[in-house]
A tleap script that builds the chain and sets N, CA, C and O, in Angstrom:
source leaprc.protein.ff14SB
mol = sequence {
  NMET HIE SER HIE GLU ASN THR GLU ILE LEU
  ALA ARG PRO PRO GLY GLY LEU LEU GLY GLY
  TRP ILE SER ARG SER GLU LEU ALA LEU GLN
  LEU GLY VAL SER GLU ASP THR LEU ARG ARG
  TRP ASP ALA LEU ARG SER GLY PRO PRO CYS
  VAL ARG ALA GLY ARG LYS VAL PHE TYR ARG
  ARG THR THR VAL LEU GLU TRP LEU GLU GLU
  GLN GLU THR THR VAL SER ARG ARG LYS ARG
  TYR GLY GLY ARG CARG
}
set mol.1.N position { 0.833 -1.173 0.000 }
set mol.1.CA position { 0.000 0.000 0.000 }
set mol.1.C position { 0.883 1.244 0.000 }
set mol.1.O position { 1.857 1.311 0.749 }
set mol.2.N position { 0.552 2.219 -0.826 }
set mol.2.CA position { 1.328 3.457 -0.912 }
set mol.2.C position { 0.927 4.411 0.199 }
set mol.2.O position { -0.150 4.268 0.778 }
set mol.3.N position { 1.794 5.401 0.509 }
set mol.3.CA position { 1.481 6.347 1.579 }
set mol.3.C position { 0.223 7.151 1.266 }
set mol.3.O position { -0.515 7.519 2.179 }
set mol.4.N position { -0.032 7.431 -0.018 }
set mol.4.CA position { -1.248 8.158 -0.400 }
set mol.4.C position { -2.491 7.365 0.002 }
set mol.4.O position { -3.472 7.941 0.474 }
set mol.5.N position { -2.450 6.063 -0.183 }
set mol.5.CA position { -3.579 5.213 0.199 }
set mol.5.C position { -3.764 5.216 1.716 }
set mol.5.O position { -4.897 5.208 2.198 }
set mol.6.N position { -2.670 5.228 2.467 }
set mol.6.CA position { -2.759 5.287 3.927 }
set mol.6.C position { -3.430 6.571 4.374 }
set mol.6.O position { -4.249 6.551 5.292 }
set mol.7.N position { -3.099 7.686 3.742 }
set mol.7.CA position { -3.692 8.969 4.083 }
set mol.7.C position { -5.193 8.939 3.855 }
set mol.7.O position { -5.957 9.442 4.678 }
set mol.8.N position { -5.618 8.356 2.749 }
set mol.8.CA position { -7.049 8.273 2.459 }
set mol.8.C position { -7.771 7.436 3.508 }
set mol.8.O position { -8.875 7.790 3.922 }
set mol.9.N position { -7.177 6.353 3.936 }
set mol.9.CA position { -7.790 5.484 4.938 }
set mol.9.C position { -7.925 6.234 6.258 }
set mol.9.O position { -8.963 6.132 6.913 }
set mol.10.N position { -6.899 6.987 6.667 }
set mol.10.CA position { -6.941 7.721 7.922 }
set mol.10.C position { -7.951 8.861 7.868 }
set mol.10.O position { -8.592 9.161 8.876 }
set mol.11.N position { -8.104 9.498 6.719 }
set mol.11.CA position { -9.015 10.629 6.596 }
set mol.11.C position { -10.471 10.185 6.540 }
set mol.11.O position { -11.361 10.964 6.882 }
set mol.12.N position { -10.727 8.985 6.128 }
set mol.12.CA position { -12.087 8.471 5.992 }
set mol.12.C position { -12.598 7.997 7.344 }
set mol.12.O position { -11.957 7.163 7.983 }
set mol.13.N position { -13.766 8.520 7.803 }
set mol.13.CA position { -14.286 8.051 9.085 }
set mol.13.C position { -14.684 6.582 8.993 }
set mol.13.O position { -15.056 6.105 7.921 }
set mol.14.N position { -14.608 5.862 10.118 }
set mol.14.CA position { -14.976 4.451 10.098 }
set mol.14.C position { -16.444 4.286 9.727 }
set mol.14.O position { -17.259 5.175 9.975 }
set mol.15.N position { -16.774 3.151 9.133 }
set mol.15.CA position { -18.150 2.881 8.725 }
set mol.15.C position { -19.030 2.564 9.911 }
set mol.15.O position { -18.610 2.678 11.062 }
set mol.16.N position { -20.237 2.172 9.627 }
set mol.16.CA position { -21.167 1.823 10.685 }
set mol.16.C position { -22.056 2.988 11.066 }
set mol.16.O position { -21.985 4.068 10.480 }
set mol.17.N position { -22.870 2.755 12.032 }
set mol.17.CA position { -23.874 3.721 12.463 }
set mol.17.C position { -23.278 5.057 12.892 }
set mol.17.O position { -23.830 6.108 12.564 }
set mol.18.N position { -22.162 5.039 13.621 }
set mol.18.CA position { -21.569 6.274 14.135 }
set mol.18.C position { -20.356 6.734 13.328 }
set mol.18.O position { -19.494 7.443 13.846 }
set mol.19.N position { -20.293 6.333 12.071 }
set mol.19.CA position { -19.137 6.647 11.232 }
set mol.19.C position { -18.814 8.118 11.110 }
set mol.19.O position { -17.638 8.476 11.035 }
set mol.20.N position { -19.812 8.986 11.087 }
set mol.20.CA position { -19.566 10.415 10.931 }
set mol.20.C position { -19.567 11.174 12.244 }
set mol.20.O position { -19.625 12.403 12.253 }
set mol.21.N position { -19.501 10.446 13.357 }
set mol.21.CA position { -19.596 11.057 14.675 }
set mol.21.C position { -18.362 10.775 15.510 }
set mol.21.O position { -17.659 9.792 15.272 }
set mol.22.N position { -18.092 11.634 16.493 }
set mol.22.CA position { -16.955 11.467 17.395 }
set mol.22.C position { -17.454 11.669 18.828 }
set mol.22.O position { -18.302 12.526 19.072 }
set mol.23.N position { -16.940 10.897 19.761 }
set mol.23.CA position { -17.361 11.013 21.165 }
set mol.23.C position { -16.701 12.235 21.812 }
set mol.23.O position { -15.745 12.802 21.282 }
set mol.24.N position { -17.234 12.618 22.961 }
set mol.24.CA position { -16.664 13.762 23.681 }
set mol.24.C position { -15.214 13.494 24.069 }
set mol.24.O position { -14.371 14.383 23.952 }
set mol.25.N position { -14.915 12.278 24.529 }
set mol.25.CA position { -13.531 11.977 24.936 }
set mol.25.C position { -12.588 12.006 23.736 }
set mol.25.O position { -11.461 12.488 23.844 }
set mol.26.N position { -13.046 11.490 22.589 }
set mol.26.CA position { -12.210 11.524 21.382 }
set mol.26.C position { -11.974 12.957 20.926 }
set mol.26.O position { -10.860 13.312 20.540 }
set mol.27.N position { -13.023 13.787 20.969 }
set mol.27.CA position { -12.874 15.176 20.547 }
set mol.27.C position { -11.933 15.934 21.473 }
set mol.27.O position { -11.116 16.735 21.019 }
set mol.28.N position { -12.050 15.678 22.774 }
set mol.28.CA position { -11.152 16.327 23.736 }
set mol.28.C position { -9.700 15.999 23.409 }
set mol.28.O position { -8.839 16.879 23.434 }
set mol.29.N position { -9.429 14.737 23.103 }
set mol.29.CA position { -8.063 14.341 22.732 }
set mol.29.C position { -7.613 15.038 21.450 }
set mol.29.O position { -6.489 15.534 21.370 }
set mol.30.N position { -8.490 15.073 20.450 }
set mol.30.CA position { -8.150 15.684 19.164 }
set mol.30.C position { -7.847 17.180 19.310 }
set mol.30.O position { -6.926 17.697 18.678 }
set mol.31.N position { -8.634 17.872 20.151 }
set mol.31.CA position { -8.463 19.317 20.318 }
set mol.31.C position { -7.431 19.682 21.374 }
set mol.31.O position { -6.998 20.832 21.451 }
set mol.32.N position { -7.036 18.709 22.189 }
set mol.32.CA position { -6.063 18.987 23.243 }
set mol.32.C position { -6.671 19.770 24.406 }
set mol.32.O position { -5.988 20.565 25.053 }
set mol.33.N position { -7.960 19.539 24.665 }
set mol.33.CA position { -8.640 20.171 25.793 }
set mol.33.C position { -9.236 19.064 26.658 }
set mol.33.O position { -9.269 17.902 26.251 }
set mol.34.N position { -9.703 19.421 27.840 }
set mol.34.CA position { -10.302 18.411 28.712 }
set mol.34.C position { -11.777 18.221 28.368 }
set mol.34.O position { -12.391 19.064 27.713 }
set mol.35.N position { -12.329 17.102 28.819 }
set mol.35.CA position { -13.764 16.871 28.639 }
set mol.35.C position { -14.556 17.917 29.410 }
set mol.35.O position { -15.637 18.317 28.979 }
set mol.36.N position { -14.025 18.364 30.550 }
set mol.36.CA position { -14.700 19.417 31.318 }
set mol.36.C position { -14.792 20.711 30.505 }
set mol.36.O position { -15.795 21.421 30.584 }
set mol.37.N position { -13.769 21.016 29.738 }
set mol.37.CA position { -13.813 22.201 28.880 }
set mol.37.C position { -14.926 22.065 27.849 }
set mol.37.O position { -15.664 23.020 27.607 }
set mol.38.N position { -15.053 20.891 27.241 }
set mol.38.CA position { -16.133 20.676 26.277 }
set mol.38.C position { -17.495 20.795 26.952 }
set mol.38.O position { -18.429 21.342 26.365 }
set mol.39.N position { -17.619 20.291 28.174 }
set mol.39.CA position { -18.880 20.429 28.924 }
set mol.39.C position { -19.196 21.908 29.167 }
set mol.39.O position { -20.332 22.349 28.993 }
set mol.40.N position { -18.175 22.660 29.571 }
set mol.40.CA position { -18.358 24.088 29.843 }
set mol.40.C position { -18.765 24.828 28.569 }
set mol.40.O position { -19.677 25.655 28.589 }
set mol.41.N position { -18.076 24.522 27.448 }
set mol.41.CA position { -18.435 25.155 26.176 }
set mol.41.C position { -19.881 24.833 25.807 }
set mol.41.O position { -20.603 25.690 25.299 }
set mol.42.N position { -20.300 23.592 26.065 }
set mol.42.CA position { -21.671 23.185 25.769 }
set mol.42.C position { -22.652 23.992 26.616 }
set mol.42.O position { -23.661 24.477 26.105 }
set mol.43.N position { -22.360 24.137 27.909 }
set mol.43.CA position { -23.240 24.891 28.805 }
set mol.43.C position { -23.331 26.361 28.395 }
set mol.43.O position { -24.388 26.980 28.521 }
set mol.44.N position { -22.231 26.911 27.908 }
set mol.44.CA position { -22.195 28.311 27.474 }
set mol.44.C position { -22.630 28.487 26.018 }
set mol.44.O position { -22.737 29.606 25.516 }
set mol.45.N position { -22.877 27.354 25.353 }
set mol.45.CA position { -23.223 27.343 23.927 }
set mol.45.C position { -22.164 28.044 23.071 }
set mol.45.O position { -22.478 28.745 22.108 }
set mol.46.N position { -20.905 27.833 23.450 }
set mol.46.CA position { -19.812 28.445 22.687 }
set mol.46.C position { -18.970 27.416 21.941 }
set mol.46.O position { -18.106 27.788 21.146 }
set mol.47.N position { -19.206 26.145 22.181 }
set mol.47.CA position { -18.437 25.092 21.516 }
set mol.47.C position { -19.196 24.516 20.344 }
set mol.47.O position { -20.255 25.020 19.973 }
set mol.48.N position { -18.660 23.463 19.761 }
set mol.48.CA position { -19.351 22.829 18.638 }
set mol.48.C position { -20.658 22.181 19.098 }
set mol.48.O position { -20.724 21.666 20.214 }
set mol.49.N position { -21.694 22.196 18.264 }
set mol.49.CA position { -22.965 21.563 18.626 }
set mol.49.C position { -22.786 20.063 18.846 }
set mol.49.O position { -21.953 19.424 18.203 }
set mol.50.N position { -23.575 19.515 19.759 }
set mol.50.CA position { -23.486 18.093 20.058 }
set mol.50.C position { -24.886 17.493 20.172 }
set mol.50.O position { -25.882 18.213 20.245 }
set mol.51.N position { -24.940 16.176 20.187 }
set mol.51.CA position { -26.192 15.461 20.425 }
set mol.51.C position { -25.964 14.490 21.574 }
set mol.51.O position { -24.842 14.044 21.815 }
set mol.52.N position { -27.033 14.174 22.271 }
set mol.52.CA position { -26.947 13.239 23.387 }
set mol.52.C position { -27.748 11.989 23.069 }
set mol.52.O position { -28.864 12.057 22.555 }
set mol.53.N position { -27.161 10.859 23.382 }
set mol.53.CA position { -27.835 9.568 23.264 }
set mol.53.C position { -27.712 8.936 24.644 }
set mol.53.O position { -26.735 8.244 24.927 }
set mol.54.N position { -28.688 9.168 25.490 }
set mol.54.CA position { -28.584 8.738 26.878 }
set mol.54.C position { -27.530 9.570 27.579 }
set mol.54.O position { -27.612 10.798 27.597 }
set mol.55.N position { -26.545 8.910 28.153 }
set mol.55.CA position { -25.455 9.621 28.823 }
set mol.55.C position { -24.292 9.936 27.892 }
set mol.55.O position { -23.367 10.654 28.273 }
set mol.56.N position { -24.333 9.412 26.695 }
set mol.56.CA position { -23.254 9.632 25.736 }
set mol.56.C position { -23.472 10.939 24.972 }
set mol.56.O position { -24.607 11.310 24.674 }
set mol.57.N position { -22.380 11.629 24.661 }
set mol.57.CA position { -22.428 12.865 23.889 }
set mol.57.C position { -21.588 12.656 22.638 }
set mol.57.O position { -20.460 12.169 22.708 }
set mol.58.N position { -22.149 13.030 21.495 }
set mol.58.CA position { -21.450 12.873 20.226 }
set mol.58.C position { -21.450 14.186 19.456 }
set mol.58.O position { -22.354 15.012 19.587 }
set mol.59.N position { -20.411 14.349 18.653 }
set mol.59.CA position { -20.263 15.523 17.798 }
set mol.59.C position { -20.142 15.035 16.357 }
set mol.59.O position { -19.411 14.085 16.076 }
set mol.60.N position { -20.855 15.682 15.455 }
set mol.60.CA position { -20.734 15.349 14.031 }
set mol.60.C position { -19.389 15.897 13.541 }
set mol.60.O position { -19.101 17.081 13.716 }
set mol.61.N position { -18.585 15.057 12.940 }
set mol.61.CA position { -17.240 15.446 12.500 }
set mol.61.C position { -17.273 16.683 11.597 }
set mol.61.O position { -16.483 17.609 11.781 }
set mol.62.N position { -18.179 16.696 10.630 }
set mol.62.CA position { -18.243 17.835 9.698 }
set mol.62.C position { -18.627 19.123 10.422 }
set mol.62.O position { -18.140 20.197 10.070 }
set mol.63.N position { -19.494 19.024 11.428 }
set mol.63.CA position { -19.909 20.206 12.184 }
set mol.63.C position { -18.759 20.739 13.030 }
set mol.63.O position { -18.598 21.951 13.172 }
set mol.64.N position { -17.963 19.840 13.589 }
set mol.64.CA position { -16.795 20.267 14.364 }
set mol.64.C position { -15.816 21.015 13.457 }
set mol.64.O position { -15.272 22.047 13.850 }
set mol.65.N position { -15.593 20.500 12.255 }
set mol.65.CA position { -14.693 21.188 11.317 }
set mol.65.C position { -15.227 22.564 10.947 }
set mol.65.O position { -14.460 23.525 10.874 }
set mol.66.N position { -16.529 22.671 10.713 }
set mol.66.CA position { -17.137 23.974 10.415 }
set mol.66.C position { -16.981 24.927 11.594 }
set mol.66.O position { -16.665 26.102 11.410 }
set mol.67.N position { -17.202 24.420 12.806 }
set mol.67.CA position { -17.051 25.239 14.013 }
set mol.67.C position { -15.614 25.743 14.144 }
set mol.67.O position { -15.390 26.903 14.488 }
set mol.68.N position { -14.653 24.879 13.874 }
set mol.68.CA position { -13.243 25.290 13.943 }
set mol.68.C position { -12.947 26.404 12.941 }
set mol.68.O position { -12.226 27.352 13.253 }
set mol.69.N position { -13.505 26.287 11.744 }
set mol.69.CA position { -13.306 27.334 10.736 }
set mol.69.C position { -13.925 28.650 11.194 }
set mol.69.O position { -13.354 29.714 10.957 }
set mol.70.N position { -15.083 28.594 11.846 }
set mol.70.CA position { -15.707 29.807 12.378 }
set mol.70.C position { -14.824 30.450 13.445 }
set mol.70.O position { -14.744 31.676 13.525 }
set mol.71.N position { -14.164 29.637 14.263 }
set mol.71.CA position { -13.279 30.161 15.297 }
set mol.71.C position { -12.106 30.888 14.667 }
set mol.71.O position { -11.667 31.922 15.170 }
set mol.72.N position { -11.602 30.356 13.579 }
set mol.72.CA position { -10.488 30.986 12.870 }
set mol.72.C position { -10.906 32.368 12.388 }
set mol.72.O position { -10.135 33.320 12.513 }
set mol.73.N position { -12.097 32.493 11.846 }
set mol.73.CA position { -12.608 33.763 11.361 }
set mol.73.C position { -12.772 34.746 12.518 }
set mol.73.O position { -12.423 35.918 12.385 }
set mol.74.N position { -13.296 34.284 13.639 }
set mol.74.CA position { -13.504 35.133 14.801 }
set mol.74.C position { -12.177 35.681 15.312 }
set mol.74.O position { -12.080 36.864 15.639 }
set mol.75.N position { -11.162 34.837 15.384 }
set mol.75.CA position { -9.845 35.276 15.846 }
set mol.75.C position { -9.282 36.324 14.904 }
set mol.75.O position { -8.719 37.321 15.356 }
set mol.76.N position { -9.424 36.117 13.606 }
set mol.76.CA position { -8.914 37.075 12.628 }
set mol.76.C position { -9.586 38.427 12.811 }
set mol.76.O position { -8.919 39.459 12.734 }
set mol.77.N position { -10.885 38.443 13.049 }
set mol.77.CA position { -11.602 39.704 13.240 }
set mol.77.C position { -11.126 40.409 14.500 }
set mol.77.O position { -10.937 41.625 14.489 }
set mol.78.N position { -10.929 39.667 15.587 }
set mol.78.CA position { -10.465 40.284 16.832 }
set mol.78.C position { -9.122 40.960 16.629 }
set mol.78.O position { -8.908 42.083 17.086 }
set mol.79.N position { -8.227 40.279 15.948 }
set mol.79.CA position { -6.898 40.843 15.721 }
set mol.79.C position { -6.990 42.104 14.868 }
set mol.79.O position { -6.305 43.095 15.122 }
set mol.80.N position { -7.845 42.048 13.857 }
set mol.80.CA position { -7.972 43.162 12.923 }
set mol.80.C position { -8.586 44.388 13.594 }
set mol.80.O position { -8.163 45.514 13.330 }
set mol.81.N position { -9.581 44.179 14.460 }
set mol.81.CA position { -10.308 45.292 15.040 }
set mol.81.C position { -9.923 45.619 16.474 }
set mol.81.O position { -10.557 46.472 17.096 }
set mol.82.N position { -8.929 44.982 16.999 }
set mol.82.CA position { -8.415 45.360 18.299 }
set mol.82.C position { -8.849 44.533 19.490 }
set mol.82.O position { -8.143 44.566 20.498 }
set mol.83.N position { -9.922 43.811 19.469 }
set mol.83.CA position { -10.352 42.886 20.513 }
set mol.83.C position { -9.786 43.103 21.908 }
set mol.83.O position { -9.317 44.196 22.226 }
set mol.84.N position { -9.829 42.077 22.735 }
set mol.84.CA position { -9.307 42.149 24.102 }
set mol.84.C position { -7.798 42.175 24.113 }
set mol.84.O position { -7.146 41.655 23.208 }
set mol.85.N position { -7.250 42.783 25.143 }
set mol.85.CA position { -5.794 42.826 25.278 }
set mol.85.C position { -5.347 42.250 26.571 }
set mol.85.O position { -4.148 42.208 26.847 }
savepdb mol mol.pdb
quit
């Protein structure tokens, strides 16, 4: 298998029912934040949208990527217009 094929396999979410979803613990690891931070963002409605299935919390991968892009735009605006110091 070539390295290009490996990249495609890693980028493709696993199949099955939850293929396009990520758990709170997985997202915390990916973002380098704690699960408590994700809980706090959820309570403040400042983090990526999530869904609950009983006690489990899941995030749609595509929605998390969109949320990250929105954060990038917000940071750029703050820098441009002076924001907090």
